[in-house]
C-alpha positions, 0 to 999 in steps of 0.5 A, spaced: 755 189 256 757 184 251 762 181 256 757 180 261 752 176 256 758 172 254 759 170 261 752 168 262 751 164 256 758 160 257 755 159 265 749 156 262 752 151 257 757 149 263 751 148 268 747 144 263 750 137 263 750 137 271 742 138 271 741 131 267 747 128 271 743 127 278 741 120 280 735 117 283 736 118 291 737 112 295 733 111 301 736 105 303 737 104 311 734 104 318 730 110 319 727 112 326 722 116 328 723 122 332 717 123 336 719 130 339 719 132 331 713 128 329 705 129 331 699 127 328 692 130 328 688 124 328 691 121 334 690 124 341 696 120 344 702 119 340 704 112 337 710 109 340 717 109 336 717 107 329 723 104 325 723 103 318 728 099 314 728 100 307 732 096 302 732 099 295 735 097 288 734 099 281 728 095 280 724 095 287 724 098 294 722 094 300 719 097 306 719 093 313 716 096 319 719 093 325 714 096 329 708 093 326 708 086 322 709 090 315 713 088 309 711 092 302 715 091 296 714 097 290 717 096 283 721 102 281 718 107 276 722 108 270 724 115 268 720 117 261 725 117 255 724 120 249 
């Protein structure tokens, strides 16, 4: 029993640094809608092909919809630190 408890404590301590080491996801790239896996409850007919280009930096994210004239820039949300 004591060995099992020791193993659990050591495993918990070893895994703690990995929880805080996870970085922010980077969605940069060209994203194309898969119409076979997409549906809209608000539209009777599906919309045409949609291509979205995302450029992400530590300070902002820019989304450009190639299917419609739309370019949006969003500031990065900084994590709360104590």
